[in-house]
KEKE-3310 file (N, C-alpha, C; in steps of 0.2 Angstrom, whole numbers, plus 5000, padded with zeros to 4 digits):
npx = (4936:4925:4927:4932:4920:4912:4920:4917:4904:4904:4911:4899:4892:4896:4900:4888:4880:4888:4884:4869:4871:4878:4880:4892:4904:4911:4908:4919:4923:4915:4903:4892:4884:4873:4858:4853:4862:4873:4862:4862:4874:4878:4868:4873:4885:4879:4876:4886:4894:4886:4885:4899:4898:4891:4896:4910:4904:4900:4911:4919:4910:4910:4924:4924:4916:4926:4935:4931:4928:4940:4947:4937:4939:4953:4954:4946:4949:4960:4955:4962:4962:4956:4967:4962:4973:4980:4981:4992:4988)
npy = (5012:5016:5023:5010:5005:5014:5008:4998:4998:5005:4996:4986:4991:4993:4980:4977:4981:4978:4965:4965:4966:4959:4945:4937:4943:4949:4935:4928:4917:4906:4894:4895:4909:4917:4930:4929:4923:4936:4944:4938:4939:4955:4956:4951:4958:4970:4970:4966:4979:4989:4981:4986:4999:5002:4999:5009:5019:5017:5015:5029:5036:5031:5035:5048:5052:5048:5054:5067:5065:5061:5074:5083:5078:5079:5092:5101:5105:5100:5100:5103:5092:5093:5086:5078:5080:5071:5075:5078:5078)
npz = (4947:4941:4928:4925:4923:4914:4902:4899:4898:4884:4878:4876:4870:4858:4854:4854:4844:4831:4834:4831:4819:4812:4814:4814:4815:4829:4837:4831:4830:4834:4825:4819:4824:4832:4834:4846:4855:4855:4863:4874:4876:4880:4889:4901:4899:4903:4914:4924:4921:4927:4938:4942:4941:4953:4962:4961:4963:4976:4985:4980:4987:5001:5002:5004:5014:5024:5020:5026:5039:5046:5045:5050:5063:5065:5066:5078:5090:5107:5122:5138:5147:5166:5179:5193:5209:5220:5238:5250:5269)
capx = (4930:4921:4930:4931:4910:4912:4924:4911:4897:4906:4912:4895:4887:4898:4897:4877:4878:4891:4882:4866:4872:4882:4883:4897:4910:4911:4907:4920:4926:4910:4903:4884:4884:4864:4856:4851:4870:4874:4856:4865:4881:4874:4866:4878:4890:4879:4876:4894:4895:4881:4889:4907:4897:4888:4902:4915:4900:4898:4918:4919:4905:4915:4932:4922:4915:4932:4941:4926:4926:4945:4948:4934:4944:4960:4953:4943:4956:4961:4956:4966:4958:4960:4967:4963:4981:4980:4986:4995:4988)
capy = (5006:5020:5023:5002:5004:5017:5008:4991:4999:5006:4991:4984:4995:4993:4975:4974:4985:4975:4960:4965:4970:4954:4942:4933:4950:4948:4930:4924:4908:4899:4891:4899:4912:4919:4935:4928:4924:4941:4947:4934:4941:4960:4957:4950:4963:4977:4970:4968:4988:4993:4983:4989:5005:5005:4998:5013:5023:5017:5017:5034:5040:5029:5038:5056:5053:5045:5061:5070:5062:5062:5081:5083:5074:5084:5100:5100:5107:5097:5103:5101:5090:5094:5080:5078:5079:5070:5080:5072:5081)
capz = (4946:4938:4922:4921:4920:4907:4896:4899:4891:4878:4872:4876:4864:4850:4851:4852:4836:4826:4835:4828:4813:4808:4821:4814:4817:4835:4839:4825:4834:4833:4819:4820:4830:4831:4839:4854:4859:4856:4867:4880:4880:4879:4897:4906:4901:4906:4920:4923:4920:4930:4946:4944:4943:4960:4968:4961:4968:4984:4986:4982:4994:5006:5005:5003:5021:5028:5021:5029:5046:5048:5046:5055:5072:5065:5066:5084:5097:5110:5127:5142:5155:5172:5182:5201:5212:5228:5242:5258:5272)
cpx = (4925:4921:4930:4924:4910:4915:4921:4908:4898:4906:4906:4891:4890:4895:4890:4877:4879:4888:4876:4864:4874:4885:4890:4903:4912:4912:4910:4924:4920:4905:4894:4882:4874:4865:4857:4858:4871:4867:4860:4869:4884:4875:4872:4886:4887:4877:4881:4898:4893:4883:4895:4905:4895:4892:4907:4911:4901:4904:4919:4916:4908:4920:4930:4919:4921:4933:4936:4928:4934:4948:4944:4939:4950:4959:4952:4949:4953:4960:4959:4962:4960:4958:4967:4969:4977:4985:4988:4995:4988)
cpy = (5008:5021:5016:5002:5008:5013:5001:4993:5003:5002:4988:4986:4994:4984:4972:4976:4981:4968:4958:4964:4961:4949:4938:4939:4947:4941:4927:4917:4904:4902:4893:4903:4914:4925:4934:4926:4929:4944:4944:4940:4947:4962:4956:4956:4970:4976:4969:4975:4991:4992:4986:4995:5010:5006:5005:5018:5024:5019:5023:5039:5039:5035:5045:5058:5050:5050:5067:5069:5064:5068:5084:5084:5078:5091:5099:5102:5101:5100:5102:5100:5089:5086:5079:5075:5079:5073:5076:5079:5078)
cpz = (4940:4930:4921:4917:4913:4902:4894:4896:4887:4873:4873:4869:4858:4847:4852:4845:4831:4827:4832:4821:4809:4814:4822:4815:4826:4840:4833:4823:4833:4828:4816:4825:4829:4836:4845:4858:4859:4861:4874:4884:4883:4886:4901:4906:4902:4913:4927:4925:4925:4936:4948:4944:4949:4964:4968:4963:4974:4988:4988:4985:5001:5010:5006:5011:5025:5030:5027:5038:5048:5050:5050:5063:5070:5065:5074:5089:5102:5115:5133:5148:5161:5176:5189:5204:5219:5233:5248:5263:5277)
residu = (MET:ILE:THR:ALA:ALA:ILE:ASN:ILE:GLY:ILE:TYR:THR:ILE:VAL:PHE:PHE:LEU:LEU:GLY:MET:TYR:LYS:PRO:GLN:TRP:PRO:LEU:PHE:PHE:MET:LYS:ASN:PRO:SER:ARG:ILE:THR:ILE:MET:ILE:ILE:THR:LEU:VAL:MET:ILE:MET:VAL:GLY:VAL:THR:LEU:PHE:GLY:GLU:GLY:THR:ARG:GLN:LYS:LYS:LEU:GLU:ALA:ALA:SER:VAL:THR:ALA:THR:SER:VAL:VAL:ASN:GLN:SER:PRO:THR:ALA:ALA:ILE:PRO:VAL:PRO:VAL:PRO:THR:ASP:LYS)
# end
């Protein structure tokens, strides 16, 4: 997810720069594109990218914590627990 967030960030920067230079290039399908439309789309793309980056970072931390917890559990020696045995007298 972090890679996708970085890719969206790069696309956002290129979209913004091209749109501020000439709005007709990135919004070729509109009749009268404006720089305000470019700004709105850029803000939405920034929000998506930041959310993806945050979620990817959170999942990476959870996976690291999970791996650490399972390795600690797997490495701990299991001690024999004495079991009381009934005696018949």
